[in-house]
C-alpha positions in Angstrom: 9.1 -23.5 -8.2 5.7 -25.0 -8.6 6.3 -27.5 -5.8 7.0 -24.5 -4.3 4.3 -22.7 -4.8 1.9 -25.8 -4.2 3.4 -25.7 -0.6 2.9 -21.8 0.7 -0.5 -22.9 -0.7 -1.1 -25.7 1.8 0.3 -23.9 4.7 -1.7 -20.8 3.9 -5.0 -22.8 4.3 -3.7 -25.1 7.1 -5.7 -22.4 9.0 -8.8 -23.5 7.7 -9.7 -25.8 10.3 -13.7 -25.9 9.6 -13.3 -26.7 5.9 -13.3 -30.3 4.8 -9.8 -31.6 3.6 -11.0 -32.7 0.3 -12.2 -28.8 -0.5 -8.8 -27.4 0.9 -6.8 -29.5 -1.9 -9.5 -28.3 -4.3 -8.8 -24.9 -4.0 -4.7 -25.6 -4.1 -4.7 -27.7 -7.2 -6.8 -25.0 -8.6 -4.2 -22.6 -8.1 -1.0 -24.3 -8.3 -2.3 -25.2 -11.9 -4.0 -21.8 -12.5 -1.7 -19.3 -10.8 -3.6 -16.0 -13.0 -6.5 -17.0 -10.1 -4.0 -15.0 -8.2 -4.7 -11.6 -9.9 -8.6 -12.1 -8.7 -11.1 -9.6 -10.7 -8.3 -8.6 -12.8 -7.8 -11.6 -14.5 -9.5 -11.7 -18.0 -12.5 -14.0 -19.0 -10.7 -17.4 -20.4 -12.4 -17.4 -23.9 -11.4 -20.9 -24.8 -13.7 -23.4 -25.9 -15.5 -25.7 -24.0 -16.8 -29.1 -24.1 -20.0 -28.9 -23.2 -23.1 -31.7 -22.2 -25.4 -32.3 -25.5 -29.0 -31.7 -25.0 -31.5 -34.6 -23.9 -32.6 -35.9 -27.2 -34.8 -34.1 -29.0 -34.0 -30.8 -27.2 -32.4 -27.8 -29.3 -31.6 -24.5 -27.9 -34.1 -21.5 -28.6 -32.8 -18.5 -26.3 -30.1 -17.0 -24.4 -30.1 -15.0 -21.4 -27.0 -13.4 -19.9 -25.2 -11.2 -17.1 -21.7 -10.0 -17.9 -19.2 -8.0 -15.7 -17.7 -5.0 -17.9 -14.5 -6.2 -20.0 -10.8 -5.6 -19.1 -10.5 -1.7 -18.4 -7.6 0.6 -16.7 -7.9 1.0 -12.5 -10.5 1.7 -11.1 -9.6 3.7 -8.0 -10.0 7.5 -9.0 -6.3 8.4 -7.5 -4.5 4.8 -8.4 -2.1 6.2 -10.6 -1.9 9.9 -9.1 -1.3 8.4 -5.8 1.5 5.8 -7.0 3.2 9.0 -9.4 3.3 11.1 -6.3 5.1 8.9 -3.6 7.3 7.3 -6.3 8.5 11.1 -7.8 9.1 12.2 -4.0 10.8 9.1 -2.5 13.2 9.6 -5.7 13.4 13.5 -4.6 14.6 12.1 -1.4 16.9 9.6 -2.4 14.8 7.2 -0.6 14.3 4.2 -3.2 16.1 0.8 -3.2 17.4 0.0 -6.7 14.1 -2.3 -7.2 12.4 0.9 -6.2 14.2 2.8 -9.0 13.6 0.4 -11.6 10.1 0.0 -10.6 9.5 3.6 -10.9 11.6 3.7 -14.2 8.8 0.7 -15.7 5.8 2.9 -13.7 6.9 6.1 -15.5 7.0 4.7 -18.9 2.9 3.6 -18.5 2.1 6.8 -16.5 1.4 9.4 -19.2 -0.8 7.1 -21.3 -2.5 5.8 -17.5 -2.9 8.8 -15.7 -6.6 10.0 -17.5 -7.5 6.8 -18.5 -9.4 6.0 -14.7 -12.2 3.8 -15.2 -12.2 3.2 -18.7 -12.5 0.4 -21.1 -8.9 -0.7 -22.6 -8.5 -1.5 -25.9 -7.9 -5.1 -24.5 -11.5 -5.1 -22.9 -12.9 -4.2 -26.2 -11.5 -6.9 -28.3 -11.9 -9.6 -25.8 -15.7 -8.8 -25.4 -15.9 -9.7 -28.9 -14.0 -13.0 -28.5 -16.5 -14.0 -25.7 -19.4 -12.9 -27.7 -18.0 -15.4 -30.8 -17.8 -18.3 -28.3 -21.5 -17.4 -27.2 -22.3 -17.7 -31.1 -20.5 -20.5 -31.7 -21.9 -22.8 -29.0 -25.4 -21.7 -30.1 -25.8 -20.9 -33.5 -29.4 -22.1 -34.0 -30.3 -19.4 -31.2 -28.7 -16.4 -33.7 -30.4 -17.9 -36.8 -31.3 -15.3 -39.5 -32.7 -12.0 -37.9 -33.1 -13.5 -34.8 -33.7 -10.7 -32.2 -30.7 -9.6 -29.2 -31.7 -7.1 -26.6 -29.3 -5.2 -24.5 -29.3 -3.1 -21.2 -26.3 -1.6 -19.0 -25.6 -0.1 -16.5 -24.8 3.8 -17.1 -20.9 3.2 -16.7 -19.3 4.1 -19.6 -16.8 1.2 -19.6 -20.2 -1.0 -19.5 -21.6 1.0 -22.0 -18.8 0.3 -24.9 -18.8 -3.6 -23.5 -22.2 -3.5 -24.4 -21.4 -2.6 -27.6 -18.7 -4.2 -28.4 -20.7 -7.9 -27.3 -23.3 -6.7 -30.0 -20.4 -5.8 -32.4 -19.0 -9.2 -32.1 -22.0 -11.0 -32.2 -23.0 -8.7 -35.6 -19.8 -9.7 -37.5 -21.1 -13.0 -37.2 -24.5 -13.0 -38.3 -25.5 -9.1 -40.0 -28.8 -9.7 -40.0 -28.9 -10.0 -36.1 -32.0 -7.6 -35.0 -29.9 -6.1 -32.3 -31.5 -3.1 -29.7 -28.9 -1.7 -27.1 -30.7 -0.2 -24.2 -28.9 2.7 -21.8 -30.8 4.7 -18.8 -31.4 4.6 -15.3 -35.2 3.0 -16.3 -33.7 -0.2 -16.9 -31.5 -0.4 -13.6 -33.4 -3.0 -11.1 -32.2 -5.2 -13.9 -28.5 -4.3 -14.0 -27.7 -2.8 -10.5 -30.7 -3.1 -8.0 -29.1 -2.3 -5.1 -27.0 1.0 -6.7 -27.5 4.5 -4.9 -28.5 5.5 -8.6 -31.5 3.1 -9.2 -34.7 5.1 -8.5 -36.2 2.1 -8.2 -34.1 0.5 -5.6 -35.5 -1.8 -2.9 -33.5 -1.8 0.4 -33.1 -5.9 1.5 -32.9 -7.3 5.0 -29.2 -7.5 5.1 -28.1 -11.3 5.8 -24.6 -10.8 8.1 -22.0 -13.0 7.9 -22.0 -15.8 10.4 -18.3 -15.0 11.7 -17.0 -11.7 13.9 -13.3 -10.9 12.6 -13.0 -7.5 11.1 -11.2 -7.0 7.7 -8.4 -4.9 9.6 -8.0 -7.8 11.6 -7.9 -10.2 9.3 -4.9 -7.8 7.5 -3.0 -7.8 10.6 -2.9 -11.9 10.8 -2.7 -12.5 7.6 0.3 -10.4 5.8 3.4 -8.1 7.0 3.4 -4.9 4.7 6.5 -3.2 6.6 8.3 -5.9 4.8 7.3 -5.2 1.5 7.3 -1.7 0.7 10.9 -2.0 2.4 11.9 -3.4 -0.7 11.1 -0.2 -2.8 11.7 2.3 -0.2 14.9 2.7 2.4 12.8 4.2 4.6 9.2 2.8 4.5 7.9 5.5 7.2 9.9 8.7 5.3 7.5 7.6 2.5 4.3 6.8 4.0 2.6 7.6 7.4 2.3 4.3 8.6 -1.8 4.8 8.5 -1.3 4.7 4.7 1.1 1.7 4.4 -2.3 -0.8 4.0 -3.5 1.1 1.4 -0.4 1.8 -0.5 0.1 -1.8 -0.5 -3.5 -3.0 -1.9 -2.8 -0.1 -4.7 0.5 -1.8 -5.5 -1.9 -5.3 -5.7 -4.5 -4.0 -8.1 -1.3 -1.8 -10.3 0.6 -5.1 -11.0 -2.6 -6.9 -11.3 -3.9 -4.6 -13.8 -1.4 -5.2 -16.2 -4.0 -8.1 -17.3 -6.2 -5.6 -19.3 -3.4 -3.0 -20.6 -1.5 -4.2 -23.7 2.1 -3.8 -22.5 5.0 -7.2 -21.7 5.6 -5.0 -18.5 5.3 -6.5 -15.4 5.1 -5.9 -11.6 4.7 -8.5 -9.6 8.3 -9.2 -8.8 8.2 -6.8 -5.5 5.9 -9.6 -3.8 6.9 -13.1 -3.0 4.7 -15.7 -3.9 3.6 -15.8 -0.1 2.7 -12.6 -0.9 0.7 -13.2 -3.4 -1.5 -16.0 -1.9 -1.6 -13.5 1.1 -2.8 -10.7 -0.7 -5.4 -12.9 -2.9 -6.6 -14.0 0.1 -7.9 -10.7 1.7 -9.4 -9.4 -1.3 -11.4 -12.2 -1.1 -12.5 -11.7 2.3 -13.4 -7.8 1.5 -15.3 -8.8 -1.4 -17.4 -11.6 0.4 -17.9 -9.7 4.1 -19.2 -6.6 2.0 -20.8 -8.4 -0.3 -22.7 -11.3 1.0 -25.2 -8.9 3.7 -26.5 -7.7 0.6 -26.9 -10.5 -1.7 -31.0 -10.6 -0.9 -31.0 -7.7 -2.5 -30.1 -9.0 -6.1 -33.5 -10.5 -6.4 -34.8 -7.7 -9.1 -32.1 -9.6 -11.5 -33.5 -13.0 -11.3 -37.3 -11.6 -11.5 -36.3 -10.3 -15.1 -34.5 -13.1 -16.0 -37.8 -14.8 -15.3 -39.9 -12.4 -16.9 -37.6 -11.7 -19.8 -37.5 -16.0 -20.7 -40.9 -16.6 -20.2 -42.1 -13.5 -22.4 -39.7 -14.9 -24.8 -40.6 -18.4 -24.6 -44.6 -17.0 -25.0 -43.7 -15.8 -28.3 -41.3 -18.3 -30.2 -39.0 -15.9 -30.2 -35.0 -17.1 -31.0 -32.1 -14.9 -30.2 -30.7 -13.3 -26.6 -31.2 -10.7 -23.7 -28.0 -9.4 -22.5 -27.2 -7.4 -19.0 -23.9 -6.0 -18.3 -22.7 -4.9 -15.1 -19.9 -5.0 -12.7 -18.3 -7.0 -10.1 -20.3 -6.0 -6.7 -22.8 -7.2 -9.2 -22.0 -10.5 -10.6 -20.7 -11.9 -7.3 -24.1 -11.5 -4.9 -25.9 -12.7 -8.2 -23.9 -15.9 -7.8 -24.6 -16.2 -4.6 -28.6 -15.2 -4.7 -28.6 -18.3 -7.5 -26.8 -20.5 -5.3 -24.2 -21.1 -8.3 -21.7 -24.2 -7.6 -21.9 -23.8 -3.8 -22.2 -19.7 -3.6 -25.1 -19.8 -1.5 -23.1 -21.4 1.3 -23.0 -18.7 4.5 -19.4 -19.3 5.3 -18.4 -19.6 9.1 -14.9 -19.2 9.2 -13.0 -16.6 7.5 -9.8 -18.9 6.6 -12.9 -20.8 4.2 -13.5 -18.0 2.2 -11.5 -19.0 -0.9 -13.9 -22.3 -1.0 -17.1 -21.0 -1.0 -16.7 -17.2 -2.8 -14.2 -16.9 -6.0 -12.9 -14.0 -7.3 -11.1 -16.4 -10.1 -14.9 -16.5 -11.2 -15.2 -12.7 -11.2 -13.0 -12.0 -13.7 -13.0 -8.8 -16.3 -15.9 -10.0 -18.4 -17.3 -12.8 -16.3 -20.4 -14.0 -17.9 -23.5 -16.4 -16.3 -25.7 -17.9 -19.4 -29.1 -19.4 -19.0 -29.8 -21.1 -22.1 -33.0 -22.6 -22.9 -33.9 -25.1 -25.1 -37.3 -26.8 -26.1 -38.1 -30.3 -27.6 -40.9 -30.2 -30.1 -42.0 -33.5 -28.1 -42.5 -32.6 -24.8 -43.8 -28.8 -23.2 -41.3 -28.9 -20.7 -38.7 -25.9 -21.4 -35.0 -27.2 -20.1 -32.4 -24.9 -19.6 -28.9 -24.9 -18.2 -26.1 -22.4 -16.6 -22.8 -21.5 -18.1 -20.3 -19.7 -15.6 -17.9 -18.6 -18.0 -18.4 -20.2 -20.3 -18.4 -24.1 -18.2 -21.5 -25.8 -17.1 -22.4 -24.9 -13.9 -24.6 -26.3 -10.8 -27.5 -24.7 -9.0 -28.8 -25.9 -5.8 -31.8 -27.9 -7.9 -33.1 -31.4 -7.8 -32.2 -32.7 -12.1 -31.9 -36.6 -13.4 -30.0 -34.4 -16.4 -27.7 -32.7 -15.4 -26.5 -29.9 -16.5 -29.6 -29.3 -17.4 -32.7 -28.0 -15.2 -36.2 -27.9 -15.5 -37.4 -24.2 -16.0 -41.0 -24.7 -13.9 -38.5 -26.1 -10.8 -36.6 -23.5 -11.1 -39.1 -20.4 -11.1 -40.8 -22.4 -8.2 -38.2 -22.2 -6.0 -37.3 -18.7 -7.1 -41.2 -17.7 -6.6 -41.5 -19.1 -3.3 
């Protein structure tokens, strides 16, 4: 099975003529080793401890600045569960379900009563997962959270983000009950959380950066996947079940519903309606959509970087230990990676087939987190920092002789130029 999967991946990237062989090989190898990456933004952020590079001699961690995506949640489309229920119920009445369709509906029906009114909510698994992520942060840098260190937190006005913030802070508090934690909520804080959101009263529209290719999302779908043969595994007559212009949307709902099982406390799975080829194709289409929607406006997320700089300078000047935490969404986390150039995210893709190399949705999972960890030494005035992406040391487009550690003044000069 694994050999077949690797072959499928290799063939799927063969069209990426402008992407180097080594880069293609890296993508293929990572997906073969981690098939969960194909769940994209519905994957859960890993919580396992990662071995970190010791700081240069004399340097100790003093402060953390964080941006995180909300935790695992129920489906985000407002009509996801209702739409699936309506289509399958109608098909059952019309005797239009295949044996696989009948079995699929049976599994769906067992979850539907619990799911139908939970669209967008943080799930129980998301609540506990955030506390695990908070524990990892604490365990990696316990000296940052000594005594009554101050932790400040801000969130978007989304309920699942508020719940995420509370769970994360509770996870820190459980490790050290003496922590001083203050949680902030409201539109006033949106420039540092969702700077381009329409609900932000301080929104400043940024100049758009067009994608470097002409292919549209619908054109990409048409050459990447055949929709009707997949739906035919569920419905005897696909056109009777769904109008032709609604078939792709419904297939995408089936994909997101299956991936969404990661966020729920259930052993039920719904990927059996897809072949390995289908899953790779759907993952590529999801990457394409995210990249083409996010890239043009990624420059507009500089207010988050400005806030990271301002708050870090404030805390460093005061000599305060602790952390500043921000909680938002995937559509903000991804452009932040692009703006910062984390691990090559600032690269302008000129061939759609190369998107999975430069814009990887597995880096924006449920509970995705970016940490700026600051270090000081009594022997030097220089402040060093490093960036952790989902717990792993990351690279920035800056020169350094001590990777993964960077000079804070160099970073500020780069982003303030």
